[in-house]
mmCIF file of the N, C-alpha and C atoms, coordinates in Angstrom:
data_MODEL
# 
_entry.id   MODEL 
# 
loop_
_atom_site.group_PDB 
_atom_site.id 
_atom_site.type_symbol 
_atom_site.label_atom_id 
_atom_site.label_alt_id 
_atom_site.label_comp_id 
_atom_site.label_asym_id 
_atom_site.label_entity_id 
_atom_site.label_seq_id 
_atom_site.pdbx_PDB_ins_code 
_atom_site.Cartn_x 
_atom_site.Cartn_y 
_atom_site.Cartn_z 
_atom_site.occupancy 
_atom_site.B_iso_or_equiv 
_atom_site.pdbx_formal_charge 
_atom_site.auth_seq_id 
_atom_site.auth_comp_id 
_atom_site.auth_asym_id 
_atom_site.auth_atom_id 
_atom_site.pdbx_PDB_model_num 
ATOM 1   N N  . MET A 1 1  ? 1.186   -1.000 0.333   1.00 0.00 ? 1  MET A N  1 
ATOM 2   C CA . MET A 1 1  ? -0.146  0.042  -0.465  1.00 0.00 ? 1  MET A CA 1 
ATOM 3   C C  . MET A 1 1  ? 0.865   1.144  -0.189  1.00 0.00 ? 1  MET A C  1 
ATOM 4   N N  . LEU A 1 2  ? 2.129   1.587  0.735   1.00 0.00 ? 2  LEU A N  1 
ATOM 5   C CA . LEU A 1 2  ? 2.643   2.219  1.090   1.00 0.00 ? 2  LEU A CA 1 
ATOM 6   C C  . LEU A 1 2  ? 3.674   3.218  -0.322  1.00 0.00 ? 2  LEU A C  1 
ATOM 7   N N  . ASP A 1 3  ? 3.715   1.811  -1.284  1.00 0.00 ? 3  ASP A N  1 
ATOM 8   C CA . ASP A 1 3  ? 4.311   1.730  -2.725  1.00 0.00 ? 3  ASP A CA 1 
ATOM 9   C C  . ASP A 1 3  ? 3.382   2.999  -3.426  1.00 0.00 ? 3  ASP A C  1 
ATOM 10  N N  . HIS A 1 4  ? 2.255   2.071  -3.198  1.00 0.00 ? 4  HIS A N  1 
ATOM 11  C CA . HIS A 1 4  ? 0.811   2.512  -4.706  1.00 0.00 ? 4  HIS A CA 1 
ATOM 12  C C  . HIS A 1 4  ? 1.061   4.551  -4.079  1.00 0.00 ? 4  HIS A C  1 
ATOM 13  N N  . ILE A 1 5  ? 1.144   4.842  -2.827  1.00 0.00 ? 5  ILE A N  1 
ATOM 14  C CA . ILE A 1 5  ? 1.561   6.204  -2.051  1.00 0.00 ? 5  ILE A CA 1 
ATOM 15  C C  . ILE A 1 5  ? 2.408   6.117  -2.561  1.00 0.00 ? 5  ILE A C  1 
ATOM 16  N N  . LYS A 1 6  ? 3.358   6.484  -3.008  1.00 0.00 ? 6  LYS A N  1 
ATOM 17  C CA . LYS A 1 6  ? 4.249   7.186  -3.047  1.00 0.00 ? 6  LYS A CA 1 
ATOM 18  C C  . LYS A 1 6  ? 4.522   7.079  -5.008  1.00 0.00 ? 6  LYS A C  1 
ATOM 19  N N  . ARG A 1 7  ? 4.549   5.812  -5.720  1.00 0.00 ? 7  ARG A N  1 
ATOM 20  C CA . ARG A 1 7  ? 4.123   5.951  -6.848  1.00 0.00 ? 7  ARG A CA 1 
ATOM 21  C C  . ARG A 1 7  ? 3.143   7.417  -7.765  1.00 0.00 ? 7  ARG A C  1 
ATOM 22  N N  . PHE A 1 8  ? 1.874   7.635  -7.050  1.00 0.00 ? 8  PHE A N  1 
ATOM 23  C CA . PHE A 1 8  ? 1.151   8.252  -6.906  1.00 0.00 ? 8  PHE A CA 1 
ATOM 24  C C  . PHE A 1 8  ? 0.976   9.837  -5.943  1.00 0.00 ? 8  PHE A C  1 
ATOM 25  N N  . TRP A 1 9  ? 2.132   9.831  -5.482  1.00 0.00 ? 9  TRP A N  1 
ATOM 26  C CA . TRP A 1 9  ? 2.834   10.700 -5.641  1.00 0.00 ? 9  TRP A CA 1 
ATOM 27  C C  . TRP A 1 9  ? 3.958   11.265 -6.237  1.00 0.00 ? 9  TRP A C  1 
ATOM 28  N N  . LYS A 1 10 ? 4.735   10.737 -6.797  1.00 0.00 ? 10 LYS A N  1 
ATOM 29  C CA . LYS A 1 10 ? 5.179   11.111 -7.940  1.00 0.00 ? 10 LYS A CA 1 
ATOM 30  C C  . LYS A 1 10 ? 5.120   10.448 -9.050  1.00 0.00 ? 10 LYS A C  1 
ATOM 31  N N  . GLU A 1 11 ? 3.867   10.794 -9.846  1.00 0.00 ? 11 GLU A N  1 
ATOM 32  C CA . GLU A 1 11 ? 2.949   11.080 -10.427 1.00 0.00 ? 11 GLU A CA 1 
ATOM 33  C C  . GLU A 1 11 ? 2.481   12.269 -11.109 1.00 0.00 ? 11 GLU A C  1 
ATOM 34  N N  . GLU A 1 12 ? 2.973   12.680 -12.794 1.00 0.00 ? 12 GLU A N  1 
ATOM 35  C CA . GLU A 1 12 ? 3.330   13.972 -12.779 1.00 0.00 ? 12 GLU A CA 1 
ATOM 36  C C  . GLU A 1 12 ? 1.721   13.994 -13.759 1.00 0.00 ? 12 GLU A C  1 
ATOM 37  N N  . ASP A 1 13 ? 1.188   13.599 -14.913 1.00 0.00 ? 13 ASP A N  1 
ATOM 38  C CA . ASP A 1 13 ? 0.329   13.504 -15.694 1.00 0.00 ? 13 ASP A CA 1 
ATOM 39  C C  . ASP A 1 13 ? -0.235  13.808 -15.097 1.00 0.00 ? 13 ASP A C  1 
ATOM 40  N N  . GLY A 1 14 ? -0.773  14.893 -14.142 1.00 0.00 ? 14 GLY A N  1 
ATOM 41  C CA . GLY A 1 14 ? -2.586  15.438 -14.542 1.00 0.00 ? 14 GLY A CA 1 
ATOM 42  C C  . GLY A 1 14 ? -1.544  17.508 -14.474 1.00 0.00 ? 14 GLY A C  1 
ATOM 43  N N  . MET A 1 15 ? -0.665  17.362 -14.511 1.00 0.00 ? 15 MET A N  1 
ATOM 44  C CA . MET A 1 15 ? 0.752   18.792 -14.306 1.00 0.00 ? 15 MET A CA 1 
ATOM 45  C C  . MET A 1 15 ? 0.228   19.316 -14.941 1.00 0.00 ? 15 MET A C  1 
ATOM 46  N N  . GLY A 1 16 ? 0.436   18.943 -16.214 1.00 0.00 ? 16 GLY A N  1 
ATOM 47  C CA . GLY A 1 16 ? 0.029   20.052 -17.293 1.00 0.00 ? 16 GLY A CA 1 
ATOM 48  C C  . GLY A 1 16 ? -1.516  20.537 -17.463 1.00 0.00 ? 16 GLY A C  1 
ATOM 49  N N  . VAL A 1 17 ? -2.496  20.540 -16.774 1.00 0.00 ? 17 VAL A N  1 
ATOM 50  C CA . VAL A 1 17 ? -4.087  20.553 -16.664 1.00 0.00 ? 17 VAL A CA 1 
ATOM 51  C C  . VAL A 1 17 ? -3.958  21.559 -15.131 1.00 0.00 ? 17 VAL A C  1 
ATOM 52  N N  . VAL A 1 18 ? -2.470  21.348 -14.822 1.00 0.00 ? 18 VAL A N  1 
ATOM 53  C CA . VAL A 1 18 ? -3.099  22.554 -13.392 1.00 0.00 ? 18 VAL A CA 1 
ATOM 54  C C  . VAL A 1 18 ? -1.986  24.150 -14.027 1.00 0.00 ? 18 VAL A C  1 
ATOM 55  N N  . GLU A 1 19 ? -0.868  23.366 -15.011 1.00 0.00 ? 19 GLU A N  1 
ATOM 56  C CA . GLU A 1 19 ? -0.378  24.694 -15.365 1.00 0.00 ? 19 GLU A CA 1 
ATOM 57  C C  . GLU A 1 19 ? -1.525  25.583 -16.389 1.00 0.00 ? 19 GLU A C  1 
ATOM 58  N N  . ILE A 1 20 ? -1.627  24.936 -16.686 1.00 0.00 ? 20 ILE A N  1 
ATOM 59  C CA . ILE A 1 20 ? -2.998  25.154 -18.274 1.00 0.00 ? 20 ILE A CA 1 
ATOM 60  C C  . ILE A 1 20 ? -3.740  26.580 -16.986 1.00 0.00 ? 20 ILE A C  1 
ATOM 61  N N  . ALA A 1 21 ? -4.702  25.561 -16.674 1.00 0.00 ? 21 ALA A N  1 
ATOM 62  C CA . ALA A 1 21 ? -5.256  26.255 -15.887 1.00 0.00 ? 21 ALA A CA 1 
ATOM 63  C C  . ALA A 1 21 ? -5.035  28.026 -15.213 1.00 0.00 ? 21 ALA A C  1 
ATOM 64  N N  . LEU A 1 22 ? -3.513  27.720 -14.108 1.00 0.00 ? 22 LEU A N  1 
ATOM 65  C CA . LEU A 1 22 ? -3.102  28.953 -14.121 1.00 0.00 ? 22 LEU A CA 1 
ATOM 66  C C  . LEU A 1 22 ? -2.976  30.294 -14.692 1.00 0.00 ? 22 LEU A C  1 
ATOM 67  N N  . ILE A 1 23 ? -2.023  29.617 -16.018 1.00 0.00 ? 23 ILE A N  1 
ATOM 68  C CA . ILE A 1 23 ? -1.857  30.293 -16.765 1.00 0.00 ? 23 ILE A CA 1 
ATOM 69  C C  . ILE A 1 23 ? -3.074  30.809 -17.179 1.00 0.00 ? 23 ILE A C  1 
ATOM 70  N N  . ILE A 1 24 ? -4.509  30.039 -17.456 1.00 0.00 ? 24 ILE A N  1 
ATOM 71  C CA . ILE A 1 24 ? -5.971  30.862 -17.718 1.00 0.00 ? 24 ILE A CA 1 
ATOM 72  C C  . ILE A 1 24 ? -6.809  31.822 -16.534 1.00 0.00 ? 24 ILE A C  1 
ATOM 73  N N  . ILE A 1 25 ? -6.018  31.298 -15.103 1.00 0.00 ? 25 ILE A N  1 
ATOM 74  C CA . ILE A 1 25 ? -6.380  32.418 -14.603 1.00 0.00 ? 25 ILE A CA 1 
ATOM 75  C C  . ILE A 1 25 ? -5.321  33.516 -14.135 1.00 0.00 ? 25 ILE A C  1 
ATOM 76  N N  . VAL A 1 26 ? -4.395  33.574 -14.714 1.00 0.00 ? 26 VAL A N  1 
ATOM 77  C CA . VAL A 1 26 ? -3.648  34.780 -14.932 1.00 0.00 ? 26 VAL A CA 1 
ATOM 78  C C  . VAL A 1 26 ? -3.934  35.744 -15.375 1.00 0.00 ? 26 VAL A C  1 
ATOM 79  N N  . ILE A 1 27 ? -3.725  35.175 -16.316 1.00 0.00 ? 27 ILE A N  1 
ATOM 80  C CA . ILE A 1 27 ? -4.425  35.725 -18.269 1.00 0.00 ? 27 ILE A CA 1 
ATOM 81  C C  . ILE A 1 27 ? -6.080  37.264 -17.855 1.00 0.00 ? 27 ILE A C  1 
ATOM 82  N N  . VAL A 1 28 ? -7.289  35.933 -17.019 1.00 0.00 ? 28 VAL A N  1 
ATOM 83  C CA . VAL A 1 28 ? -8.263  36.343 -17.170 1.00 0.00 ? 28 VAL A CA 1 
ATOM 84  C C  . VAL A 1 28 ? -8.293  37.950 -16.401 1.00 0.00 ? 28 VAL A C  1 
ATOM 85  N N  . GLY A 1 29 ? -6.823  36.903 -14.834 1.00 0.00 ? 29 GLY A N  1 
ATOM 86  C CA . GLY A 1 29 ? -6.959  38.977 -13.627 1.00 0.00 ? 29 GLY A CA 1 
ATOM 87  C C  . GLY A 1 29 ? -6.305  39.083 -14.998 1.00 0.00 ? 29 GLY A C  1 
ATOM 88  N N  . VAL A 1 30 ? -5.093  39.205 -15.287 1.00 0.00 ? 30 VAL A N  1 
ATOM 89  C CA . VAL A 1 30 ? -4.449  40.718 -16.310 1.00 0.00 ? 30 VAL A CA 1 
ATOM 90  C C  . VAL A 1 30 ? -6.196  41.603 -16.566 1.00 0.00 ? 30 VAL A C  1 
ATOM 91  N N  . VAL A 1 31 ? -6.575  41.000 -17.684 1.00 0.00 ? 31 VAL A N  1 
ATOM 92  C CA . VAL A 1 31 ? -7.835  41.312 -18.441 1.00 0.00 ? 31 VAL A CA 1 
ATOM 93  C C  . VAL A 1 31 ? -9.093  42.371 -17.531 1.00 0.00 ? 31 VAL A C  1 
ATOM 94  N N  . ILE A 1 32 ? -9.677  41.373 -16.226 1.00 0.00 ? 32 ILE A N  1 
ATOM 95  C CA . ILE A 1 32 ? -9.774  41.997 -15.191 1.00 0.00 ? 32 ILE A CA 1 
ATOM 96  C C  . ILE A 1 32 ? -9.871  43.221 -14.634 1.00 0.00 ? 32 ILE A C  1 
ATOM 97  N N  . LEU A 1 33 ? -7.863  43.183 -14.359 1.00 0.00 ? 33 LEU A N  1 
ATOM 98  C CA . LEU A 1 33 ? -7.259  44.376 -13.717 1.00 0.00 ? 33 LEU A CA 1 
ATOM 99  C C  . LEU A 1 33 ? -7.472  45.512 -14.970 1.00 0.00 ? 33 LEU A C  1 
ATOM 100 N N  . PHE A 1 34 ? -7.229  45.223 -16.598 1.00 0.00 ? 34 PHE A N  1 
ATOM 101 C CA . PHE A 1 34 ? -7.058  46.274 -17.288 1.00 0.00 ? 34 PHE A CA 1 
ATOM 102 C C  . PHE A 1 34 ? -7.767  46.626 -18.065 1.00 0.00 ? 34 PHE A C  1 
ATOM 103 N N  . ARG A 1 35 ? -9.357  46.229 -17.317 1.00 0.00 ? 35 ARG A N  1 
ATOM 104 C CA . ARG A 1 35 ? -10.343 46.089 -18.474 1.00 0.00 ? 35 ARG A CA 1 
ATOM 105 C C  . ARG A 1 35 ? -10.646 47.419 -18.830 1.00 0.00 ? 35 ARG A C  1 
ATOM 106 N N  . ASP A 1 36 ? -10.591 48.565 -18.803 1.00 0.00 ? 36 ASP A N  1 
ATOM 107 C CA . ASP A 1 36 ? -10.846 50.237 -19.676 1.00 0.00 ? 36 ASP A CA 1 
ATOM 108 C C  . ASP A 1 36 ? -9.775  49.932 -20.739 1.00 0.00 ? 36 ASP A C  1 
ATOM 109 N N  . LYS A 1 37 ? -8.522  49.130 -20.165 1.00 0.00 ? 37 LYS A N  1 
ATOM 110 C CA . LYS A 1 37 ? -7.391  49.641 -20.922 1.00 0.00 ? 37 LYS A CA 1 
ATOM 111 C C  . LYS A 1 37 ? -7.828  48.813 -22.646 1.00 0.00 ? 37 LYS A C  1 
ATOM 112 N N  . VAL A 1 38 ? -7.923  47.259 -21.904 1.00 0.00 ? 38 VAL A N  1 
ATOM 113 C CA . VAL A 1 38 ? -8.390  46.698 -23.222 1.00 0.00 ? 38 VAL A CA 1 
ATOM 114 C C  . VAL A 1 38 ? -9.550  47.283 -23.678 1.00 0.00 ? 38 VAL A C  1 
ATOM 115 N N  . GLU A 1 39 ? -10.942 47.577 -23.095 1.00 0.00 ? 39 GLU A N  1 
ATOM 116 C CA . GLU A 1 39 ? -11.827 48.007 -24.362 1.00 0.00 ? 39 GLU A CA 1 
ATOM 117 C C  . GLU A 1 39 ? -11.169 48.981 -24.835 1.00 0.00 ? 39 GLU A C  1 
ATOM 118 N N  . LYS A 1 40 ? -10.702 50.684 -24.053 1.00 0.00 ? 40 LYS A N  1 
ATOM 119 C CA . LYS A 1 40 ? -10.029 51.477 -25.461 1.00 0.00 ? 40 LYS A CA 1 
ATOM 120 C C  . LYS A 1 40 ? -9.207  51.210 -26.262 1.00 0.00 ? 40 LYS A C  1 
ATOM 121 N N  . LEU A 1 41 ? -8.402  50.045 -26.234 1.00 0.00 ? 41 LEU A N  1 
ATOM 122 C CA . LEU A 1 41 ? -7.753  49.390 -27.433 1.00 0.00 ? 41 LEU A CA 1 
ATOM 123 C C  . LEU A 1 41 ? -8.072  48.822 -28.340 1.00 0.00 ? 41 LEU A C  1 
ATOM 124 N N  . ILE A 1 42 ? -9.517  48.330 -28.014 1.00 0.00 ? 42 ILE A N  1 
ATOM 125 C CA . ILE A 1 42 ? -9.812  47.367 -29.598 1.00 0.00 ? 42 ILE A CA 1 
ATOM 126 C C  . ILE A 1 42 ? -11.206 47.847 -29.575 1.00 0.00 ? 42 ILE A C  1 
ATOM 127 N N  . GLU A 1 43 ? -12.177 49.484 -29.211 1.00 0.00 ? 43 GLU A N  1 
ATOM 128 C CA . GLU A 1 43 ? -12.628 50.294 -29.696 1.00 0.00 ? 43 GLU A CA 1 
ATOM 129 C C  . GLU A 1 43 ? -11.613 50.702 -30.764 1.00 0.00 ? 43 GLU A C  1 
ATOM 130 N N  . ASP A 1 44 ? -10.459 51.638 -30.391 1.00 0.00 ? 44 ASP A N  1 
ATOM 131 C CA . ASP A 1 44 ? -9.582  52.668 -31.205 1.00 0.00 ? 44 ASP A CA 1 
ATOM 132 C C  . ASP A 1 44 ? -9.452  51.640 -31.633 1.00 0.00 ? 44 ASP A C  1 
ATOM 133 N N  . ILE A 1 45 ? -8.617  50.078 -32.060 1.00 0.00 ? 45 ILE A N  1 
ATOM 134 C CA . ILE A 1 45 ? -8.459  49.086 -33.576 1.00 0.00 ? 45 ILE A CA 1 
ATOM 135 C C  . ILE A 1 45 ? -9.729  49.271 -34.527 1.00 0.00 ? 45 ILE A C  1 
ATOM 136 N N  . PHE A 1 46 ? -11.185 48.842 -34.173 1.00 0.00 ? 46 PHE A N  1 
ATOM 137 C CA . PHE A 1 46 ? -11.992 48.638 -34.506 1.00 0.00 ? 46 PHE A CA 1 
ATOM 138 C C  . PHE A 1 46 ? -12.591 50.112 -35.791 1.00 0.00 ? 46 PHE A C  1 
ATOM 139 N N  . LYS A 1 47 ? -12.164 51.613 -34.995 1.00 0.00 ? 47 LYS A N  1 
ATOM 140 C CA . LYS A 1 47 ? -12.354 52.901 -35.104 1.00 0.00 ? 47 LYS A CA 1 
ATOM 141 C C  . LYS A 1 47 ? -11.211 52.726 -36.665 1.00 0.00 ? 47 LYS A C  1 
ATOM 142 N N  . LYS A 1 48 ? -10.207 52.162 -36.592 1.00 0.00 ? 48 LYS A N  1 
ATOM 143 C CA . LYS A 1 48 ? -9.112  52.779 -37.370 1.00 0.00 ? 48 LYS A CA 1 
ATOM 144 C C  . LYS A 1 48 ? -9.884  51.538 -38.467 1.00 0.00 ? 48 LYS A C  1 
ATOM 145 N N  . ILE A 1 49 ? -9.934  50.572 -38.295 1.00 0.00 ? 49 ILE A N  1 
ATOM 146 C CA . ILE A 1 49 ? -10.467 49.484 -39.408 1.00 0.00 ? 49 ILE A CA 1 
ATOM 147 C C  . ILE A 1 49 ? -11.086 50.479 -40.070 1.00 0.00 ? 49 ILE A C  1 
ATOM 148 N N  . ASN A 1 50 ? -12.552 51.017 -39.353 1.00 0.00 ? 50 ASN A N  1 
ATOM 149 C CA . ASN A 1 50 ? -14.350 51.247 -39.447 1.00 0.00 ? 50 ASN A CA 1 
ATOM 150 C C  . ASN A 1 50 ? -13.787 52.345 -40.853 1.00 0.00 ? 50 ASN A C  1 
ATOM 151 N N  . ASN A 1 51 ? -12.897 53.952 -40.009 1.00 0.00 ? 51 ASN A N  1 
ATOM 152 C CA . ASN A 1 51 ? -12.223 54.800 -40.815 1.00 0.00 ? 51 ASN A CA 1 
ATOM 153 C C  . ASN A 1 51 ? -12.087 54.039 -42.037 1.00 0.00 ? 51 ASN A C  1 
ATOM 154 N N  . GLU A 1 52 ? -10.784 53.547 -42.285 1.00 0.00 ? 52 GLU A N  1 
ATOM 155 C CA . GLU A 1 52 ? -9.711  53.272 -43.582 1.00 0.00 ? 52 GLU A CA 1 
ATOM 156 C C  . GLU A 1 52 ? -10.436 52.096 -44.326 1.00 0.00 ? 52 GLU A C  1 
ATOM 157 N N  . TYR A 1 53 ? -12.073 51.516 -43.526 1.00 0.00 ? 53 TYR A N  1 
ATOM 158 C CA . TYR A 1 53 ? -12.339 51.072 -44.863 1.00 0.00 ? 53 TYR A CA 1 
ATOM 159 C C  . TYR A 1 53 ? -13.356 52.219 -44.986 1.00 0.00 ? 53 TYR A C  1 
ATOM 160 N N  . GLU A 1 54 ? -13.767 53.501 -44.685 1.00 0.00 ? 54 GLU A N  1 
ATOM 161 C CA . GLU A 1 54 ? -15.204 54.037 -45.381 1.00 0.00 ? 54 GLU A CA 1 
ATOM 162 C C  . GLU A 1 54 ? -13.780 54.769 -47.136 1.00 0.00 ? 54 GLU A C  1 
ATOM 163 N N  . SER A 1 55 ? -13.057 54.852 -46.223 1.00 0.00 ? 55 SER A N  1 
ATOM 164 C CA . SER A 1 55 ? -12.239 55.533 -46.873 1.00 0.00 ? 55 SER A CA 1 
ATOM 165 C C  . SER A 1 55 ? -11.670 55.565 -48.869 1.00 0.00 ? 55 SER A C  1 
ATOM 166 N N  . VAL A 1 56 ? -12.160 53.579 -49.195 1.00 0.00 ? 56 VAL A N  1 
ATOM 167 C CA . VAL A 1 56 ? -11.538 53.000 -49.903 1.00 0.00 ? 56 VAL A CA 1 
ATOM 168 C C  . VAL A 1 56 ? -12.640 53.203 -50.350 1.00 0.00 ? 56 VAL A C  1 
# 
């Protein structure tokens, strides 16, 4: 039984999922912190695209 516990403890199969989840959480947190700046950036990009489209 102790051998099974040691093998389970050393197993790293699920580490990739945990790392990806933490990266997603950090990205979402950064977006929430800088939401206003991100919204303004996206709005400016779409305005620029729209202006260039109208000039064609």
